[in-house]
KOLDO-946117 format. One record per residue: x, y, z of N, C-alpha, C, O in turn. Coordinates in steps of 0.05 Angstrom, whole numbers, padded with zeros to 5 digits, always signed. Example, Ala and Ser with C-alpha at 12.3 -4.5 7.8 and 13.67 -1.06 7.14 Angstrom:
residues 2
+00264-00114+00156+00246-00090+00156+00264-00066+00156+00285-00066+00169
+00257-00045+00142+00273-00021+00143+00258+00001+00157+00268+00023+00161
//
This chain:
residues 74
+00017-00024+00000+00000+00000-00001+00018+00025+00000+00036+00028+00016
+00011+00043-00018+00027+00067-00020+00009+00091-00013-00013+00093-00023
+00020+00109+00003+00004+00132+00013+00020+00157+00006+00043+00160+00014
+00007+00176-00009+00021+00201-00017+00004+00225-00006-00020+00225-00007
+00017+00245+00003+00004+00269+00011+00013+00291-00009+00037+00296-00012
-00006+00304-00022-00001+00325-00041-00014+00352-00031-00038+00353-00028
+00002+00372-00026-00008+00397-00015-00008+00418-00039+00012+00421-00053
-00031+00431-00042-00034+00452-00063-00041+00478-00051-00055+00494-00064
-00033+00484-00026-00039+00510-00013-00064+00506+00004-00063+00493+00025
-00087+00517-00005-00111+00517+00010-00124+00489+00010-00140+00482+00028
-00119+00473-00011-00129+00446-00012-00107+00425-00014-00084+00431-00020
-00114+00401-00008-00094+00379-00009-00107+00353-00017-00131+00350-00015
-00090+00334-00025-00100+00307-00033-00083+00287-00019-00060+00291-00013
-00096+00264-00013-00082+00239-00003-00088+00219-00024-00112+00214-00030
-00069+00206-00035-00072+00185-00055-00064+00159-00042-00041+00156-00034
-00083+00140-00041-00077+00113-00030-00078+00094-00054-00099+00091-00068
-00057+00080-00058-00054+00061-00081-00047+00034-00070-00029+00032-00054
-00061+00012-00079-00053-00014-00072-00064-00034-00092-00078-00026-00111
-00057-00059-00088-00064-00080-00108-00090-00094-00097-00100-00090-00075
-00099-00112-00115-00122-00128-00108-00118-00146-00084-00137-00153-00070
-00093-00153-00078-00088-00170-00055-00091-00156-00029-00094-00170-00008
-00092-00129-00029-00096-00113-00004-00124-00100-00005-00127-00079+00008
-00142-00112-00018-00169-00101-00023-00183-00093+00003-00193-00071+00006
-00184-00111+00022-00199-00106+00047-00185-00084+00063-00197-00067+00075
-00158-00085+00064-00143-00064+00080-00147-00037+00067-00150-00018+00081
-00146-00035+00041-00149-00011+00026-00177+00001+00033-00178+00025+00040
-00198-00015+00030-00224-00005+00036-00228+00004+00065-00241+00024+00071
-00216-00012+00083-00218-00005+00112-00205+00021+00117-00216+00038+00132
-00181+00026+00107-00166+00051+00111-00182+00075+00100-00184+00096+00113
-00192+00072+00075-00207+00094+00062-00232+00100+00078-00238+00123+00083
-00248+00079+00086-00272+00083+00100-00269+00096+00128-00283+00114+00136
-00249+00086+00142-00243+00096+00168-00234+00125+00167-00241+00141+00185
-00220+00133+00147-00212+00160+00143-00235+00178+00137-00236+00200+00148
-00253+00169+00121-00277+00184+00114-00296+00188+00138-00308+00209+00142
-00297+00167+00155-00313+00169+00179-00303+00188+00201-00318+00201+00214
-00276+00189+00203-00264+00205+00225-00259+00233+00216-00254+00250+00234
-00260+00240+00191-00254+00266+00181-00277+00277+00164-00278+00271+00141
-00295+00292+00176-00317+00304+00158-00306+00326+00140-00287+00339+00147
-00319+00329+00118-00311+00349+00100-00291+00343+00078-00281+00361+00064
-00286+00317+00076-00268+00309+00054-00283+00291+00034-00304+00280+00041
-00274+00289+00010-00287+00275-00012-00268+00253-00022-00244+00257-00024
-00280+00230-00028-00264+00207-00039-00272+00200-00067-00296+00200-00073
-00252+00194-00083-00257+00184-00111-00241+00158-00114-00216+00158-00111
-00255+00137-00120-00242+00111-00123-00242+00102-00152-00263+00105-00166
-00220+00091-00162-00217+00081-00188-00201+00055-00187-00187+00050-00168
-00203+00039-00209-00187+00015-00213-00199-00010-00201-00215-00009-00182
-00189-00033-00211-00198-00058-00201-00174-00074-00191-00175-00083-00168
-00154-00079-00207-00131-00094-00198-00111-00076-00185-00097-00085-00166
-00108-00052-00193-00092-00032-00179-00112-00011-00171-00121+00006-00187
-00119-00011-00146-00138+00007-00134-00126+00034-00127-00104+00035-00116
-00140+00054-00133-00130+00081-00126-00153+00098-00114-00174+00101-00127
-00150+00108-00091-00168+00125-00077-00156+00152-00072-00134+00155-00060
-00169+00173-00082-00160+00200-00078-00178+00213-00059-00202+00217-00064
-00167+00222-00035-00183+00238-00016-00174+00266-00019-00151+00273-00021
-00195+00284-00021-00189+00312-00025-00206+00329-00007-00228+00321+00001
-00195+00353+00000-00207+00371+00018-00189+00394+00026-00168+00397+00014
-00199+00409+00046-00182+00431+00056-00157+00420+00070-00158+00398+00082
-00136+00435+00069-00110+00426+00080-00112+00418+00110-00100+00397+00117
-00126+00433+00126-00127+00427+00154-00142+00401+00159-00135+00385+00177
-00163+00395+00143-00177+00370+00145-00160+00346+00135-00161+00324+00146
-00145+00352+00115-00128+00331+00102-00105+00323+00121-00097+00300+00121
-00094+00341+00137-00073+00334+00156-00085+00316+00177-00071+00297+00186
-00109+00321+00186-00123+00303+00205-00128+00276+00193-00125+00256+00206
-00135+00276+00166-00141+00251+00153-00115+00236+00148-00116+00211+00149
-00093+00249+00143-00067+00236+00139-00058+00220+00163-00047+00198+00161
-00063+00232+00187-00057+00217+00211-00075+00193+00215-00067+00172+00224
-00100+00197+00208-00119+00174+00210-00112+00152+00190-00115+00128+00196
-00103+00159+00166-00095+00139+00147-00073+00121+00158-00074+00096+00156
-00051+00133+00169-00029+00118+00180-00036+00103+00204-00026+00081+00209
-00054+00113+00220-00063+00100+00244-00078+00073+00236-00073+00052+00248
-00095+00076+00216-00111+00053+00207-00094+00033+00192-00097+00008+00194
-00076+00043+00175-00058+00025+00160-00039+00008+00177-00030-00013+00170
-00032+00020+00201-00014+00006+00219-00028-00018+00234-00015-00034+00246
-00054-00019+00233-00068-00041+00247-00064-00068+00233-00074-00089+00241
//
């Protein structure tokens, strides 16, 4: 699983990329992040190489970034 943080000033993105073998972990990380951080939007693409892009305000995305790593470490 690869996690990237991209900051564009007032807004930011978190890109979570993984393979089909990490399907359940990928979905759990993305869903937990969406639940704990209101105000962000998720866009999911791909089947064998899954990619989820979380986007929102920078302050919300920093909170989400911590949640992503906390959930991915489980």
